[in-house]
N, C-alpha and C positions, 0 to 999 in steps of 0.2 A: 505493498499500499504506500503511495508515495508521500511525501514528508509536506506538509504546508509549510510555505516560505514567510516568513514573517516579514513585514515592510515595515521599519522604523521611522516614524515623521515625529520632530517635534515642532511645538507652536513657533519657538524661534526661531526655525530656519524657513519656518512657510513664511513668516512676517518679514523676514529679509529678501526672500526671493520675490515679495511682493512688490517691497519698497525698491530693489533693484530694478524690478519689471517696468514699474511706472517711470525713474528715471530713465531708462533706456529707451520707452517709447517714447517720452517727451521729447527726450534729445535727437532721436533717430529716426522715429515715426514707426509705428507697425509693421509697414511693409519691409521695413530693411531688418529688422531686428528678429534675429533667428532664436531658437531655446539654445543653442549652441555659446551664442552670444552672454544671455542670461545666466546660465550655468558659470562660464568664465567672471563675470564681472560679479558675482556673487560668492564665490570660493567653492564650488563645490562640484563633482563631477556629473556630466551630463546624463548618465543613469542616477544618478540623485534627485538630480531636478526631476526626471520623469514619475519619482515614487509619487510625488508631491502634486504633480499636472502632467495630463494623458499628453497634450499637445499645446501650441500657442494659443490656439482658441480657449481651449480650456483655462487657461493662465489668463486673458485679457479677458474672459467675461468673470472669472471669479473678482478680476480688479475692478471691472466696471459695475460690480455689484456691490463692492466695498466703497466706491466713490458714491453711488446713488443713493445707499444708505445715510452717508454722511451727509449729502443733500437735503434728502428728506428729512433728517432729524432737524439739520441747519434751516430748511425752511420754516418746519413748523413751530420754531421757537418767534418767528415773525408774526406768527398769528396774533398776539395780546395788541403789538404795533399798530396795527393796521384794522384796527375799529377805529369806528366814530361816524363821521359825518363825511359827502363828498365821496363815494368809495372809487368814481373814475380816477382820482388822484391817489387813492390807495392801491390802486392797480396798477398804477406808474409807479409808487413807491417801492411795490412788491418786486418790480424788474429790476428795478434800481439794486434793491437788497438782494437780491438772490441772481437771476442767470448772468445781470450783469454787474454783478461786484467784483472788485478786482481782487479781492481775498480768495475768492474761489477760481482765480485764473488757472493754477496748474489743471484741477480736476476740472475745469470745462473745457481745457485743450484737448486732455485727456478722451474726454466726451465726444470731442470733433475728431481727433485719431480714430478711435473707435468706430463711429458714423461713416467716415471715410472708407476705413479698411472691411469692415462688414456689409458689404453693400453690392447689388448685382449677384455673382456667381458667388461670391463668398457669405451671402447670408445664411445663417444658421436655419435650420426646419423649426427649432423650438425658440429662435431668437426671440421674438414677441413676448410670448406667453412667460420665458426665463425672467426676462428683464421688469415685466408688469408683475410680477409678483415679488420682485424688490423695490420699484419704485411707488408700487400702491396705487396706481392710476384707479379712480374712481371718480363716479361724480358728487363727491361728498371732499374733493381736495381744497386745499387753502384759495388758491386763485378761483375756481368755479365759485365757492364761497362769495367771494369779494364780488366777482362779475353779478351774481345773483342777488345781493344787495344791492347793490349799485343799481339793478332793475329796477328792483322794489322801490327807491327812493328816487328814481328817475333821472340820474346821473348818469347812466348806462344803457343804450338803445334797449328795446325789447323786442324788434321783430326777429331777432336771431336767439336760437336755444341755449341756455346760459354756458353748457357744455361745449358745444361744438364754438360756440365764440371763443372758449378759453383753448381750445386746443390749435384754434386757427390762429389765435392772435402769438399763441407759445411758438408754435412752429414757425411764423414768420420771422420772429424776433430772433428764434434759435439760430435758424438759418442762414440768418446775415452775420450774427456774432459770428458763427461759426467758419462760414466764409471769410471773413474778414482775419481770423485768427489763424487759419491755416493758408489764405496766399493774398494778406494784405499787400504786401510789395510787388504783387505781380500781376492784380486786377489791372487786365487792358482798358476796359472804360473808366476808370478812376483816374484824376488829373490833381496832381500837386498833392496838398494837405488832405483831401476830400475824405480819404478814409478813415482820418482821425476823427472826424464830426461825423459820419454815417450814422453810428448807431444813435447816438443822442436826437439825431434829427427824425430817424426811422421812427425812434420809442412816441417822438411828439405827434409825428405821423398816425401812430396806429391808436394813441390816446385819443385823440381829434376824432379819428374814424368810426369810435365806438361811442361817441358822445349820445346821452339822451335828450330829453326834452327838457330837462329841469333846467 
């Protein structure tokens, strides 16, 4: 009867791998970094690395899940500070304190790298379901709550469902933000210093576009 081989893992090594992988992915991008690079820079063998993560996809998804959990927790801490009147203005504050917050620059850059890499033929079959479990997307998230309260008070337009309005503006803002993060210096249509101001102007346009009757 064959002897079952024990695979030893330690939380400390796992965290070192994730920290090094994020550093390399941010510096060189997911397209360029290979598992051998992660193993060498972490100071372990490639075989040892595969004891923790099956492949680069497994490693990148695990790192993505960790970063998303951090963002969810940080965003939820904004809830008390985004209550009051004029919820359209609160929605603008939400984006400034979350997706456009310089404190989250590295995490948001990794999200941009992740989206760029896992697209087209590289999409994983259960990609959406796996990330939804981590991010907790639902009709009761903070931004949808702000939109719904804005519709009730009249500061946000009521002709669009609150959840649909939320996902539309999030994807618009995140899309431009990620494009600027990944390709700011090589955008052919942008002249001079326009890229430095595009995000703030776009946010103003979005907030104006959701204005209600109040």
